[in-house]
C-alpha positions as CSV (number, residue, x, y, z in Angstrom):
1,X,53.2,-73.3,-26.9
2,X,50.5,-71.5,-25.4
3,X,53.3,-69.8,-22.9
4,X,55.4,-68.9,-25.8
5,X,52.4,-66.9,-27.1
6,X,51.2,-65.7,-23.8
7,X,54.7,-64.4,-22.4
8,X,55.5,-61.8,-25.2
9,X,52.0,-60.5,-24.9
10,X,52.6,-60.1,-20.9
11,X,56.2,-58.6,-21.6
12,X,55.2,-56.2,-24.4
13,X,52.3,-54.8,-22.2
14,X,54.4,-54.4,-19.4
15,X,56.9,-52.5,-21.2
16,X,54.5,-50.6,-23.1
17,X,52.8,-49.3,-19.8
18,X,56.4,-48.3,-18.4
19,X,56.9,-46.3,-21.3
20,X,53.9,-44.7,-21.6
21,X,53.5,-43.3,-17.7
22,X,56.8,-41.5,-18.0
23,X,56.1,-40.2,-21.5
24,X,52.7,-38.6,-20.5
25,X,54.5,-36.9,-17.2
26,X,57.0,-35.7,-19.1
27,X,55.0,-34.6,-21.9
28,X,52.9,-32.6,-19.4
29,X,55.9,-30.9,-17.6
30,X,57.2,-29.9,-20.8
31,X,54.4,-28.3,-22.2
32,X,53.8,-26.6,-18.9
33,X,57.0,-24.9,-19.2
34,X,56.2,-24.0,-22.7
35,X,53.0,-22.7,-21.7
36,X,54.7,-20.4,-19.2
37,X,57.3,-19.0,-21.4
38,X,54.5,-18.1,-24.0
39,X,52.1,-16.8,-21.2
40,X,53.7,-13.3,-20.7
41,X,53.5,-12.2,-24.6
42,X,50.4,-14.0,-24.8
43,X,48.6,-11.9,-22.1
44,X,50.3,-8.4,-23.4
45,X,48.3,-9.3,-26.7
46,X,45.1,-10.2,-24.9
47,X,45.1,-7.0,-22.8
48,X,45.9,-4.8,-25.9
49,X,43.1,-6.1,-27.9
50,X,40.8,-6.7,-25.2
51,X,40.1,-10.5,-26.0
52,X,37.3,-12.2,-24.5
53,X,37.7,-15.5,-22.6
54,X,36.3,-17.7,-25.3
55,X,39.0,-16.2,-27.9
56,X,41.6,-16.4,-25.3
57,X,40.9,-20.3,-24.9
58,X,41.0,-20.6,-28.9
59,X,44.1,-18.7,-29.3
60,X,46.1,-20.8,-27.1
61,X,44.8,-24.1,-28.3
62,X,46.2,-22.8,-31.5
63,X,49.4,-22.4,-30.2
64,X,49.7,-26.2,-28.8
65,X,50.3,-27.8,-32.2
66,X,53.6,-26.1,-32.6
67,X,54.6,-26.9,-29.1
68,X,53.6,-30.4,-29.4
69,X,56.1,-30.7,-32.5
70,X,59.0,-30.2,-30.0
71,X,57.8,-31.6,-26.8
72,X,56.5,-35.0,-28.2
73,X,59.8,-35.9,-29.3
74,X,61.7,-34.9,-26.4
75,X,59.0,-36.5,-23.9
76,X,59.1,-39.9,-26.0
77,X,62.8,-40.0,-25.6
78,X,62.5,-39.2,-21.8
79,X,59.9,-41.8,-21.3
80,X,61.9,-44.5,-22.6
81,X,65.0,-43.4,-21.1
82,X,63.2,-43.2,-17.8
83,X,61.4,-46.7,-18.0
84,X,64.6,-48.4,-18.8
85,X,66.8,-46.8,-16.4
86,X,64.3,-47.9,-13.5
87,X,64.1,-51.5,-15.0
88,X,67.6,-51.7,-15.2
89,X,68.5,-50.1,-11.7
90,X,65.9,-52.4,-10.1
91,X,67.4,-55.4,-11.7
92,X,64.1,-56.4,-13.9
93,X,66.2,-56.3,-17.1
94,X,68.8,-58.7,-15.7
95,X,65.6,-61.0,-14.5
96,X,64.5,-61.0,-17.9
97,X,67.9,-61.8,-19.4
98,X,68.1,-64.7,-16.8
99,X,64.9,-65.8,-18.2
100,X,66.2,-66.2,-21.8
101,X,64.4,-63.0,-23.2
102,X,67.2,-61.2,-25.0
103,X,67.2,-57.4,-25.6
104,X,66.3,-57.9,-29.3
105,X,63.0,-59.4,-27.9
106,X,62.4,-56.5,-26.1
107,X,62.5,-54.1,-29.1
108,X,58.9,-54.7,-30.7
109,X,56.9,-52.7,-28.0
110,X,59.3,-49.9,-28.1
111,X,59.1,-49.7,-31.8
112,X,55.3,-50.0,-31.5
113,X,54.9,-47.5,-29.1
114,X,57.7,-45.1,-30.8
115,X,55.8,-45.5,-34.2
116,X,52.7,-44.7,-32.8
117,X,53.9,-41.4,-31.0
118,X,56.0,-40.4,-34.2
119,X,52.8,-40.7,-36.1
120,X,51.0,-38.5,-33.8
121,X,54.0,-36.1,-34.2
122,X,53.7,-36.6,-37.9
123,X,49.8,-35.4,-37.7
124,X,50.6,-32.4,-35.9
125,X,53.3,-31.3,-38.4
126,X,51.8,-32.3,-41.5
127,X,48.2,-31.4,-40.8
128,X,47.5,-29.3,-37.5
129,X,50.1,-27.0,-37.7
130,X,49.2,-25.2,-41.0
131,X,45.6,-25.5,-39.9
132,X,46.0,-23.9,-36.6
133,X,48.4,-21.2,-37.9
134,X,45.8,-20.0,-40.4
135,X,43.1,-19.9,-37.8
136,X,45.2,-18.1,-35.1
137,X,45.8,-15.4,-38.0
138,X,42.3,-15.3,-38.9
139,X,41.2,-14.9,-35.4
140,X,43.6,-12.1,-34.6
141,X,42.6,-10.3,-37.7
142,X,39.0,-10.8,-36.5
143,X,39.7,-9.6,-33.0
144,X,41.7,-6.5,-34.3
145,X,39.0,-5.4,-36.8
146,X,36.3,-5.6,-33.9
147,X,38.4,-3.7,-31.7
148,X,38.6,-1.0,-34.7
149,X,34.9,-1.2,-35.3
150,X,34.3,-0.3,-31.5
151,X,37.1,2.2,-31.7
152,X,35.4,4.3,-34.7
153,X,32.7,6.8,-32.7
154,X,30.8,9.6,-34.0
155,X,32.6,13.1,-33.5
156,X,35.8,11.3,-32.7
157,X,39.3,10.9,-34.3
158,X,40.2,7.2,-34.6
159,X,43.7,6.3,-34.6
160,X,43.2,2.4,-34.3
161,X,44.2,2.1,-38.2
162,X,47.9,3.1,-37.7
163,X,49.0,5.7,-39.9
164,X,45.2,6.3,-41.1
165,X,43.2,8.6,-38.8
166,X,39.5,8.5,-39.4
167,X,36.8,11.1,-38.4
168,X,33.0,10.3,-38.7
169,X,30.2,12.8,-38.1
170,X,27.8,10.0,-37.8
171,X,27.2,6.4,-38.2
172,X,23.7,4.7,-39.2
173,X,23.2,2.2,-36.3
174,X,21.4,-0.4,-38.5
175,X,23.7,-0.5,-41.5
176,X,26.7,0.5,-39.9
177,X,27.2,3.4,-42.8
178,X,29.4,6.5,-42.1
179,X,28.2,9.8,-43.0
180,X,30.3,12.7,-43.5
181,X,33.7,11.0,-43.2
182,X,37.5,12.7,-43.1
183,X,40.3,10.6,-43.5
184,X,44.0,11.5,-43.1
185,X,46.5,9.4,-44.6
186,X,50.2,9.4,-43.5
187,X,51.2,6.2,-45.1
188,X,54.8,6.6,-46.9
189,X,53.9,10.4,-46.8
190,X,55.7,13.3,-44.8
191,X,52.3,15.3,-45.3
192,X,49.4,13.7,-45.0
193,X,46.5,13.2,-47.6
194,X,43.2,14.4,-46.8
195,X,40.2,12.7,-48.1
196,X,36.6,13.9,-47.3
197,X,33.5,12.3,-48.4
198,X,29.7,12.4,-47.9
199,X,29.6,8.6,-46.7
200,X,31.6,5.6,-46.3
201,X,31.6,2.0,-45.1
202,X,34.2,-0.1,-43.9
203,X,34.4,-4.0,-44.9
204,X,36.8,-6.8,-43.8
205,X,38.2,-9.5,-46.2
206,X,39.4,-12.4,-43.5
207,X,40.8,-14.5,-46.3
208,X,43.1,-11.6,-47.6
209,X,43.2,-10.3,-43.9
210,X,42.6,-6.9,-45.5
211,X,40.3,-4.0,-44.3
212,X,38.8,-1.9,-47.1
213,X,37.3,1.7,-46.5
214,X,35.0,2.7,-49.2
215,X,34.1,6.5,-49.5
216,X,31.5,7.8,-51.9
217,X,30.9,11.2,-53.2
218,X,34.0,13.2,-51.9
219,X,37.3,14.8,-52.8
220,X,41.0,14.0,-52.1
221,X,43.4,16.9,-51.2
222,X,47.3,16.1,-51.8
223,X,49.1,19.1,-50.5
224,X,52.6,19.6,-51.8
225,X,55.2,22.3,-51.4
226,X,55.2,23.4,-55.0
227,X,51.3,22.8,-55.6
228,X,48.4,21.2,-54.1
229,X,46.3,18.7,-55.7
230,X,42.3,18.1,-55.2
231,X,40.8,15.4,-57.2
232,X,37.0,14.7,-57.0
233,X,35.5,11.4,-56.8
234,X,32.2,9.4,-56.8
235,X,33.6,6.5,-55.2
236,X,37.1,5.9,-53.6
237,X,38.7,2.8,-51.9
238,X,41.5,2.4,-49.2
239,X,42.9,-1.0,-48.8
240,X,44.4,-1.5,-45.3
241,X,46.4,-4.6,-44.6
242,X,45.8,-5.0,-40.8
243,X,48.9,-5.8,-38.7
244,X,47.7,-6.1,-35.0
245,X,49.5,-7.4,-32.5
246,X,50.8,-11.2,-32.7
247,X,52.6,-13.8,-30.5
248,X,54.2,-15.6,-33.4
249,X,57.8,-14.3,-32.6
250,X,57.1,-10.9,-34.2
251,X,55.6,-12.5,-37.5
252,X,53.4,-10.2,-39.6
253,X,49.9,-12.0,-39.0
254,X,48.8,-10.6,-42.5
255,X,51.2,-12.7,-44.4
256,X,50.3,-16.2,-45.0
257,X,53.8,-17.8,-45.0
258,X,55.2,-21.2,-46.2
259,X,54.2,-22.8,-42.8
260,X,50.6,-22.0,-43.2
261,X,50.4,-24.1,-46.4
262,X,49.3,-27.7,-46.6
263,X,51.7,-30.4,-47.9
264,X,49.8,-30.4,-51.6
265,X,50.1,-26.8,-51.5
266,X,53.7,-26.8,-50.9
267,X,54.0,-29.2,-53.7
268,X,52.2,-27.3,-56.0
269,X,54.1,-24.0,-54.9
270,X,57.5,-25.5,-55.1
271,X,56.7,-26.4,-58.9
272,X,55.4,-23.0,-59.7
273,X,58.3,-21.1,-58.4
274,X,61.1,-23.8,-58.8
275,X,63.0,-25.8,-56.5
276,X,66.4,-23.9,-57.5
277,X,65.0,-20.8,-56.4
278,X,65.4,-19.4,-52.8
279,X,61.8,-19.3,-52.2
280,X,61.4,-22.8,-53.8
281,X,64.2,-24.0,-51.4
282,X,62.6,-22.7,-48.4
283,X,59.5,-24.6,-49.4
284,X,61.2,-27.6,-50.2
285,X,62.8,-27.2,-46.7
286,X,59.5,-26.6,-44.9
287,X,58.2,-29.8,-46.9
288,X,60.9,-32.1,-45.7
289,X,60.9,-30.8,-42.1
290,X,57.3,-32.0,-41.5
291,X,58.5,-35.3,-42.3
292,X,62.0,-35.5,-40.9
293,X,61.0,-34.1,-37.5
294,X,58.7,-37.2,-37.1
295,X,61.0,-39.6,-38.3
296,X,63.5,-38.3,-35.8
297,X,60.9,-38.4,-33.0
298,X,61.0,-42.3,-33.8
299,X,64.7,-42.7,-33.8
300,X,65.4,-40.8,-30.8
301,X,62.5,-42.8,-28.9
302,X,64.6,-46.1,-29.8
303,X,67.8,-44.4,-28.9
304,X,66.4,-43.9,-25.1
305,X,66.5,-47.5,-24.8
306,X,70.4,-48.1,-24.8
307,X,70.6,-44.7,-22.8
308,X,68.2,-46.1,-20.3
309,X,70.1,-49.2,-19.6
310,X,73.5,-47.5,-18.8
311,X,71.9,-47.4,-15.2
312,X,72.8,-50.2,-12.9
313,X,72.3,-51.0,-9.3
314,X,74.1,-48.4,-7.5
315,X,75.7,-46.6,-10.5
316,X,74.7,-43.0,-11.3
317,X,72.0,-42.9,-13.9
318,X,73.5,-40.9,-16.8
319,X,70.9,-41.8,-19.3
320,X,68.9,-38.5,-18.7
321,X,71.6,-36.0,-19.0
322,X,73.0,-37.9,-22.0
323,X,69.5,-37.9,-23.5
324,X,69.5,-34.5,-23.4
325,X,72.7,-33.9,-24.9
326,X,72.0,-36.2,-28.0
327,X,68.6,-34.3,-28.3
328,X,70.2,-30.9,-28.5
329,X,72.7,-32.3,-30.7
330,X,69.9,-33.6,-32.8
331,X,68.5,-30.0,-33.4
332,X,71.7,-28.5,-33.8
333,X,72.2,-30.7,-36.8
334,X,68.8,-30.3,-38.0
335,X,69.2,-26.5,-37.7
336,X,72.5,-26.4,-39.5
337,X,71.1,-28.6,-42.2
338,X,68.1,-26.5,-42.9
339,X,70.2,-23.2,-43.1
340,X,72.9,-24.7,-45.4
341,X,70.0,-25.7,-47.6
342,X,68.5,-22.5,-47.5
343,X,71.3,-20.1,-47.5
344,X,74.3,-21.8,-49.2
345,X,72.3,-23.8,-51.8
346,X,73.0,-27.2,-50.5
347,X,70.8,-30.0,-51.9
348,X,67.6,-30.2,-49.9
349,X,67.1,-33.7,-49.3
350,X,70.9,-34.8,-48.0
351,X,70.8,-31.4,-45.9
352,X,67.5,-32.1,-44.3
353,X,68.1,-36.1,-43.9
354,X,71.5,-36.2,-42.9
355,X,70.6,-35.8,-38.9
356,X,68.4,-38.8,-39.3
357,X,70.6,-40.9,-40.8
358,X,73.7,-40.0,-38.4
359,X,71.2,-40.7,-35.3
360,X,69.8,-43.8,-37.2
361,X,73.5,-45.2,-37.0
362,X,74.2,-44.1,-33.6
363,X,70.9,-45.9,-32.6
364,X,71.9,-49.2,-34.2
365,X,75.1,-49.2,-32.7
366,X,74.0,-48.4,-29.3
367,X,71.5,-51.2,-29.2
368,X,73.9,-53.8,-31.0
369,X,76.5,-52.9,-28.0
370,X,73.9,-53.2,-25.3
371,X,72.8,-56.5,-26.6
372,X,76.1,-58.1,-26.7
373,X,77.0,-56.4,-23.3
374,X,79.6,-54.1,-24.6
375,X,80.1,-50.4,-23.3
376,X,78.0,-48.0,-25.2
377,X,80.4,-45.1,-24.8
378,X,84.2,-45.1,-23.7
379,X,84.1,-44.3,-20.1
380,X,86.1,-40.6,-20.9
381,X,83.4,-39.9,-23.5
382,X,80.5,-40.6,-21.4
383,X,81.8,-38.9,-18.1
384,X,82.8,-35.7,-20.3
385,X,79.2,-35.8,-21.7
386,X,77.4,-36.5,-18.3
387,X,79.4,-33.5,-16.7
388,X,78.8,-31.1,-19.3
389,X,75.1,-31.6,-19.7
390,X,74.8,-31.6,-15.9
391,X,76.6,-28.3,-15.8
392,X,74.5,-26.6,-18.5
393,X,71.4,-27.9,-17.0
394,X,72.2,-26.5,-13.7
395,X,73.2,-23.3,-15.3
396,X,69.9,-22.8,-17.2
397,X,68.1,-23.8,-14.1
398,X,69.5,-21.5,-11.8
399,X,69.3,-18.6,-14.7
400,X,65.7,-19.7,-15.0
401,X,64.9,-19.2,-11.0
402,X,66.8,-15.8,-11.1
403,X,64.4,-14.8,-13.9
404,X,61.1,-15.8,-12.1
405,X,62.4,-14.2,-8.9
406,X,62.9,-10.9,-10.7
407,X,59.4,-11.0,-12.0
């Protein structure tokens, strides 16, 4: 009786260690690749806004949750495949089976490790990513605002505000108040609107990502081809939504979109706009995406076990290329489901959860076939998938090498 309780613990700890080591190695490699991909556009923003080293580190930390959402599932799957490929290739799985340990008895540590990794991915998806996106946008806004503050100097025309040109005669060093201000506003105009004022100030609203220029005791000159217009004012406000450079694939940094909303805020917003509207469907898709991907991470991790066991002593290991093919297929189905739900009006829940249902069926079938010592894939399909995945891996690897060589 003591042996029956001791052996599973030893087995589970051994299998868990075997899975976690390649998982962390794959995780580091994949995030290093993502880091290099993001580095060039990131450095362009850093140089343009003259970001300090501390802000540089903060901005990059805000990028990592988005990268982790995709690197964690892939690293988890690769980690399981590598561990079971090694165990199978070195006949350790065969020795375990000869000792009376079935494949189903090896499942609990895989389920536990996969669930922990999927929970981590879920935490990033539901909590850290919205927070990091808001923090990144606010930091980018603050950095752009500081650059504008430094750019506005006495007796100089400042063009840091885009279509607005500001001239300040003098600046109070204690209060930051402007004296004798001249503003040229070309926003949506063919002929600039000229505003002159005795004094003015500039305030930043980080929550709204808005810069406000408040002018006092002046006049606004609106030239026209037929007649000009002059308006005197005691107080005049100019609101400027800042649009500093961003590294979020061209996304407007001033716009807090659905990816920046928390799960609770998404639920409230869906009720407000209605789930049948396009905006409501986008929010509902974003809500389910944050749950679907971590669950998909769990399923893909379990799928790595039968794929890893395809290896045999003296036989070519096909698990990793097949795993990559299944991983790509999963995200293709996920993307199609998301697009069908948003653009074509398909029901969101079936469209978003269908890839997980398909891959859950594939995973259960593969595990059952492997446990019964049956072929997981017909030889023709397996060889085709392996050759195709190898071909594209080699193609993209050579393409990446050429790009890096040119740079």
